C-alpha positions in Angstrom: 82.9 -22.1 -11.8 83.2 -21.7 -15.2 79.9 -23.1 -16.1 78.1 -20.2 -14.7 77.7 -18.4 -18.3 76.8 -21.7 -19.9 73.4 -20.2 -20.9 72.9 -18.6 -24.3 70.5 -16.2 -23.4 70.8 -12.5 -24.0 71.3 -11.1 -20.7 73.7 -12.4 -18.1 71.7 -12.8 -14.8 69.7 -15.2 -17.5 72.5 -16.8 -18.2 73.2 -17.4 -14.9 70.1 -18.6 -13.9 69.7 -21.2 -16.9 72.8 -22.5 -15.9 71.5 -23.4 -12.0 68.1 -24.3 -13.6 69.9 -27.1 -15.7 71.7 -28.4 -12.5 68.6 -28.6 -10.8 66.6 -30.3 -13.5 69.6 -32.8 -13.8 69.4 -33.7 -10.2 73.3 -32.3 -9.8 71.9 -29.8 -7.1 69.1 -31.7 -5.4 66.3 -30.3 -3.2 67.9 -28.8 0.1 71.5 -28.4 -1.4 72.6 -24.9 -0.5 73.5 -22.5 -3.6 76.4 -20.5 -3.5 76.4 -17.2 -1.8 75.8 -14.0 -3.7 79.0 -12.5 -2.4 81.0 -15.5 -3.1 79.9 -15.7 -6.7 80.3 -12.0 -7.0 84.1 -12.3 -6.2 84.8 -15.4 -7.9 83.5 -14.4 -11.4 83.7 -10.5 -11.4 79.6 -10.4 -11.7 78.1 -7.8 -10.0 75.8 -8.4 -6.9 72.6 -7.1 -8.2 73.1 -9.4 -11.4 73.3 -12.4 -9.2 70.5 -11.6 -7.2 68.4 -10.8 -10.4 69.0 -14.3 -11.4 68.2 -15.9 -8.0 65.2 -13.8 -8.2 64.7 -15.2 -11.8 64.9 -18.9 -10.4 62.6 -18.1 -7.0 59.6 -17.0 -9.1 59.7 -20.5 -11.1 59.8 -22.1 -7.4 63.4 -23.7 -8.2 64.7 -22.2 -5.0 63.9 -20.2 -1.8 65.6 -18.0 0.2 66.0 -18.7 4.1 66.5 -15.3 5.8 70.3 -15.4 7.6 71.3 -18.4 5.5 71.1 -18.0 1.6 69.4 -19.5 -1.3 68.2 -23.4 -1.5 67.0 -25.8 -3.9 63.3 -26.4 -3.1 62.4 -28.4 -6.6 63.0 -31.7 -7.5 62.1 -32.9 -11.0 61.9 -36.7 -9.7 58.5 -35.6 -7.9 56.7 -34.8 -11.2 53.6 -36.9 -11.9 54.5 -39.5 -14.3 54.0 -38.7 -18.2 50.9 -40.3 -19.7 51.3 -42.6 -22.8 50.3 -42.4 -26.4 46.5 -42.3 -26.9 44.9 -45.0 -28.8 41.4 -44.4 -29.6 39.0 -46.9 -31.2 39.1 -47.0 -34.7 35.7 -46.1 -35.3 33.9 -42.8 -35.8 30.9 -41.8 -33.5 28.8 -39.1 -33.0 28.8 -38.7 -29.0 27.2 -35.1 -28.4 29.2 -33.0 -26.0 27.6 -29.9 -26.3 25.9 -30.0 -22.9 28.9 -30.5 -20.7 30.7 -28.0 -22.7 28.2 -25.5 -22.5 27.9 -26.0 -18.6 31.7 -25.7 -18.1 31.6 -22.4 -20.3 28.6 -21.0 -18.9 29.9 -21.1 -15.4 33.9 -20.2 -15.8 32.8 -16.4 -15.9 31.0 -16.4 -12.6 32.2 -14.0 -9.8 35.2 -15.5 -7.9 35.5 -18.7 -9.7 39.1 -20.0 -10.5 39.2 -20.8 -14.0 41.4 -23.5 -14.4 39.3 -24.6 -17.4 39.8 -21.1 -19.4 42.3 -21.7 -22.2 43.4 -17.6 -22.6 45.7 -15.7 -20.7 44.6 -13.9 -17.7 44.1 -10.1 -18.0 47.2 -9.2 -15.4 49.8 -10.7 -17.6 48.8 -8.7 -20.8 50.3 -5.4 -21.5 46.6 -3.8 -21.4 48.0 0.0 -21.0 50.1 -0.4 -24.0 47.2 -2.2 -26.0 44.9 0.6 -25.0 47.4 3.2 -26.3 47.4 1.2 -30.0 43.6 1.5 -29.7 43.3 5.1 -29.1 46.3 5.7 -32.1 44.1 3.4 -34.3 40.6 5.4 -33.9 42.3 8.6 -34.3 43.9 7.6 -37.7 41.4 5.4 -39.3 38.8 6.7 -41.9 35.6 7.5 -40.2 37.3 6.8 -36.9 37.0 3.4 -37.4 33.6 3.2 -38.5 34.4 2.1 -42.2 34.2 -1.3 -43.7 37.7 -2.9 -44.4 38.7 -4.5 -47.3 37.6 -8.2 -47.4 41.0 -9.6 -47.2 41.8 -7.4 -44.2 43.4 -4.5 -43.0 47.0 -4.3 -44.8 49.0 -3.1 -42.3 47.9 -6.1 -40.2 48.6 -8.6 -43.0 52.0 -7.3 -43.8 52.8 -7.5 -40.2 51.9 -11.2 -39.8 53.8 -11.8 -43.0 56.9 -10.6 -41.4 56.5 -12.4 -38.3 56.1 -15.2 -40.3 60.1 -15.3 -40.6 60.1 -16.5 -37.1 59.1 -20.1 -37.7 60.6 -20.1 -41.2 57.6 -18.7 -43.5 57.8 -17.1 -46.4 54.3 -15.5 -46.6 53.3 -12.1 -48.1 50.1 -9.7 -47.1 48.5 -11.0 -50.0 48.5 -14.7 -48.7 46.8 -13.8 -45.9 43.1 -13.2 -45.0 42.0 -11.8 -41.5 39.3 -13.5 -39.3 37.3 -12.7 -36.2 39.8 -15.1 -34.0 41.4 -18.4 -35.3 38.5 -20.8 -34.5 36.9 -18.6 -37.2 39.5 -18.9 -39.4 39.1 -22.9 -38.9 35.8 -22.9 -39.5 36.4 -21.4 -42.9 38.8 -23.7 -43.6 36.7 -26.6 -42.9 33.7 -25.2 -45.2 36.1 -24.6 -47.7 37.3 -28.1 -48.1 34.5 -30.4 -46.9 30.9 -30.9 -47.3 28.3 -32.8 -45.4 29.2 -36.6 -44.8 33.0 -36.0 -45.3 35.8 -37.4 -42.9 38.4 -35.5 -41.3 41.1 -36.7 -39.4 42.2 -35.4 -35.9 44.5 -35.7 -32.9 43.1 -37.2 -29.9 42.5 -35.5 -27.6 41.6 -32.9 -29.7 40.2 -29.0 -29.0 36.6 -29.3 -28.3 35.6 -26.0 -30.4 36.6 -27.9 -33.5 34.3 -31.0 -32.5 31.6 -28.6 -32.0 31.8 -27.1 -35.5 32.7 -30.3 -37.4 29.4 -31.8 -36.1 27.4 -29.1 -36.8 28.3 -29.0 -40.6 27.5 -32.9 -40.5 31.3 -34.2 -40.8 32.3 -37.4 -39.6 35.4 -37.2 -37.2 38.2 -40.1 -36.8 40.3 -39.4 -33.7 44.3 -40.8 -34.3 46.9 -42.2 -31.7 48.5 -39.1 -30.6 51.9 -39.0 -28.3 52.0 -36.5 -25.5 55.6 -35.4 -26.7 55.4 -35.9 -30.5 51.7 -35.7 -31.2 50.7 -37.7 -34.4 53.2 -39.9 -36.1 53.0 -39.5 -39.7 52.9 -43.7 -40.0 49.7 -43.7 -38.5 48.4 -40.7 -40.6 49.5 -42.9 -44.1 47.7 -46.2 -42.6 44.7 -44.1 -42.1 44.6 -42.6 -45.7 44.8 -46.1 -46.9 41.9 -47.2 -44.8 39.4 -44.4 -44.6 38.2 -41.7 -47.1 39.8 -38.6 -44.9 39.0 -35.7 -46.9 41.0 -33.2 -44.8 43.3 -33.2 -41.6 43.3 -31.1 -38.1 46.1 -30.7 -36.2 47.8 -28.0 -33.6 50.9 -29.0 -34.2 52.4 -26.3 -31.5 52.0 -27.1 -27.8 48.4 -28.5 -28.8 45.2 -27.9 -26.9 44.6 -30.1 -24.6 47.5 -32.4 -24.9 50.5 -29.6 -25.1 52.6 -31.8 -27.3 55.1 -30.2 -29.9 55.6 -32.1 -32.8 59.1 -32.0 -34.2 60.0 -30.1 -37.5 61.5 -33.1 -39.1 57.9 -35.1 -38.5 56.1 -32.0 -39.7 57.9 -31.9 -43.2 57.2 -35.7 -43.5 53.5 -35.4 -42.3 53.3 -32.4 -45.0 54.6 -34.3 -47.8 52.3 -37.6 -47.2 49.3 -35.1 -47.2 50.4 -33.3 -50.4 51.0 -36.9 -52.1 47.7 -38.0 -51.2 45.9 -34.8 -52.0 44.7 -34.6 -48.6 44.8 -30.7 -47.1 45.8 -30.1 -43.7 44.1 -27.2 -41.6 47.1 -26.5 -38.9 46.2 -24.3 -35.9 49.6 -22.5 -34.8 47.7 -20.7 -32.2 50.3 -21.0 -29.3 53.4 -21.3 -31.8 54.8 -18.2 -29.8 54.8 -19.4 -26.6 57.6 -21.6 -26.3 59.7 -22.1 -23.5 62.7 -23.2 -25.6 65.4 -21.1 -27.1 63.8 -20.6 -30.4 60.1 -20.8 -31.8 59.3 -24.4 -33.6 58.4 -24.2 -37.3 55.0 -24.7 -38.6 53.8 -27.7 -40.7 53.0 -24.1 -43.2 57.0 -23.7 -43.4 57.1 -26.9 -45.4 54.6 -26.2 -47.7 55.6 -25.9 -51.5 52.2 -26.6 -53.1 49.8 -24.5 -51.4 48.2 -27.9 -49.4 48.3 -26.3 -45.6 45.8 -23.7 -44.7 47.7 -22.1 -41.7 45.4 -20.7 -39.1 46.6 -18.2 -36.2 45.4 -15.3 -34.0 46.4 -13.0 -31.1 43.6 -14.7 -28.9 46.3 -16.7 -26.7 49.0 -14.2 -26.5 47.9 -10.8 -26.3 44.1 -9.9 -26.7 41.5 -12.8 -26.4 38.5 -10.5 -26.6 39.6 -8.4 -29.7 39.0 -11.8 -31.7 41.4 -10.9 -34.4 43.1 -13.8 -36.1 43.9 -14.7 -39.8 44.6 -17.6 -41.9 47.3 -18.5 -45.0 44.9 -20.8 -47.2 47.7 -21.7 -50.0 45.7 -22.6 -52.9 42.4 -22.2 -51.0 42.5 -18.3 -51.3 39.4 -18.0 -53.5 37.0 -20.1 -51.3 38.4 -18.4 -48.2 37.7 -15.1 -49.3 34.1 -16.0 -51.1 33.2 -17.5 -47.7 34.3 -14.5 -45.4 32.1 -12.2 -47.9 29.0 -14.5 -47.4 29.4 -14.9 -43.8 31.0 -11.7 -42.2 31.8 -9.2 -45.3 35.0 -8.1 -43.5 36.6 -7.8 -40.2 36.2 -5.7 -37.0 38.2 -2.6 -38.4 39.6 -0.7 -35.2 40.8 -4.0 -33.8 42.9 -5.1 -36.4 44.3 -1.7 -36.8 45.3 -1.9 -33.0 47.0 -5.4 -33.2 48.7 -3.9 -36.5 50.2 -1.0 -34.5 50.9 -2.9 -31.6 52.9 -5.6 -34.0 54.6 -2.8 -35.9 56.3 -0.8 -33.0 58.1 -4.2 -31.6 56.0 -4.0 -28.3 54.6 -7.8 -29.5 58.2 -9.0 -29.0 58.9 -7.6 -25.6 55.3 -8.9 -24.1 56.3 -12.4 -25.7 59.6 -12.4 -23.8 57.6 -11.7 -20.5 54.7 -13.7 -21.0 56.9 -17.0 -22.0 59.0 -16.6 -18.6 55.5 -15.9 -16.7 53.8 -19.0 -18.0 57.0 -21.7 -17.8 57.7 -20.6 -14.0 53.6 -21.2 -13.8 54.1 -24.6 -15.6 56.5 -25.8 -12.8 54.4 -24.3 -10.2 51.4 -26.4 -11.3 53.5 -29.7 -11.8 55.0 -29.0 -8.4 51.6 -28.3 -6.9 50.3 -31.5 -8.8 53.2 -33.7 -7.4 52.5 -32.4 -3.8 48.6 -32.2 -3.6 47.3 -34.7 -5.4 47.4 -38.8 -4.9 50.0 -40.7 -6.4 49.6 -42.0 -9.7 48.5 -39.4 -11.8 50.0 -38.5 -15.1 50.7 -35.4 -17.3 52.7 -34.4 -20.2 55.1 -31.8 -19.3 54.6 -28.7 -21.8 57.3 -27.2 -23.5 55.1 -24.2 -24.4 51.7 -22.8 -24.0 49.4 -23.0 -21.1 47.7 -25.9 -20.7 48.0 -29.0 -18.8 46.6 -32.5 -19.8 46.1 -34.5 -16.3 45.5 -38.2 -16.0 43.9 -39.5 -12.8 43.4 -42.9 -11.5 40.9 -44.5 -13.4 38.0 -44.5 -10.6 37.7 -40.8 -11.0 34.9 -39.2 -13.4 36.4 -35.7 -13.8 32.9 -34.4 -15.0 32.0 -35.3 -11.1 35.0 -33.4 -10.2 34.0 -30.4 -12.2 30.5 -30.6 -10.4 32.3 -31.0 -7.2 34.9 -28.5 -7.5 32.5 -25.8 -8.6 30.8 -26.1 -5.1 34.2 -24.5 -4.2 34.4 -22.2 -7.1 37.0 -24.2 -9.0 36.4 -24.8 -12.8 38.4 -27.4 -14.4 37.7 -28.7 -18.1 36.6 -32.4 -18.1 38.4 -34.7 -20.7 35.5 -35.8 -21.8 35.1 -32.5 -23.7 37.9 -33.4 -26.0 36.5 -36.3 -27.8 33.6 -38.2 -29.9 34.5 -41.4 -28.3 33.9 -42.9 -24.6 37.0 -41.9 -23.6 39.1 -39.4 -21.3 36.4 -39.9 -18.4 39.6 -39.8 -15.9 41.4 -37.0 -17.7 41.0 -33.1 -17.1 42.7 -29.8 -18.8 43.8 -27.3 -16.4 45.1 -23.9 -17.4 48.2 -22.4 -15.9 47.7 -18.6 -17.7 47.0 -16.6 -14.8 49.4 -15.1 -12.3 50.9 -17.4 -9.6 49.3 -16.3 -6.4 48.6 -18.1 -3.1 44.9 -18.3 -4.0 46.2 -20.3 -7.0 48.1 -22.8 -4.9 45.3 -23.2 -2.4 42.8 -24.1 -5.4 44.9 -26.7 -6.8 45.3 -28.2 -3.1 41.3 -28.2 -2.5 41.1 -29.9 -5.7 43.6 -32.4 -4.9 41.8 -33.0 -1.7 38.5 -33.4 -3.8 40.5 -36.0 -5.8 41.6 -38.0 -2.9 38.1 -38.0 -1.6 36.5 -39.2 -4.2 38.9 -42.0 -4.9 
């Protein structure tokens, strides 16, 4: 069985696991098929029993195989049981100003209630974060900082943090320097500075659809018009659609979550990003790129960002560690290109500087290499969770549901039968202490009433499985 080492991972057990996983996905191995015995593989290929067991444990953790006492390991997963893929969105070509504030407020007031299963919350749960190591970094920062962290940072932000973010940019083809970056209080804060820097009340911006509701709320609050563009669940916004929209509407800026978007989950292909950057540059329209989820990829390499192809400073690249490391620290940043002076002025007017201790703690964490180690474990956990969630949705929900299988991040966008109102489902689910994010939160149009966003950013447990089963039963009851 020479194919057993086809995988490309650094560790042998992962190469073995990847080989079997690919055979399961290709349905070479089907539900009920028995995998080769541990002893046979060890004898035939000269691989230690412990390495093969580690590979099988890894596949068990993804719910791809199961152990049967006195019998061996068997395939328990079939990709054909996944729900269907959703289709490209087709929002009406008009600008509306529906108020989503009330629904968003209700959902986010309730998800933190004790005992609630927070499928609505798009942040990683504490149990999959390196809390002890973060605490050490914070204590070290407090000891090392002038005044134990009570002094103001410089306006542009902690120098070590900006150098570490610039160093990390090499992973996505960036060529940033510390002076190219301004730190912010999380990614949404960076996005808000960008919108204020390049637009004024009454201007129109173009976004993907569905789109992150936080951006919608802020755009409304500063008097912007929002044009929602058709969005493919696999590849995102088509540059040709952007080109047509630029010819038809007075668009002043674009906002896209190019890697593993929230909520649709798409990853825009790198060549599509390059084309998009060129089109916007030729038309003098800046792009605000939210790259919050780019480090949480399930493939072999991190996808590039639009900023990777930016030669004129037209892309304002925003990110943070809120979705990968420490949501509550509120540490983010922006590389605003030619809009640097405007961003620095806005930060000075609105906040003077960023939180000193949190910036220093994250800078220390990044500098030690702990972040790379943590990300490897996080990606494995979230990839396994995504498969568990898709399996559960296929088993527990009525036939006909659709979703977009994620290639990264920790968000699932689920489309239910047209008869289902997910805001009503949210209210029913909260009686059982299950919180979801209704689809209507992610648009200003009258759309997505039968859709919902689910987060799988927690440890997979029997309680999570039961909550998904209950949610599926509620959907069946509503039909």
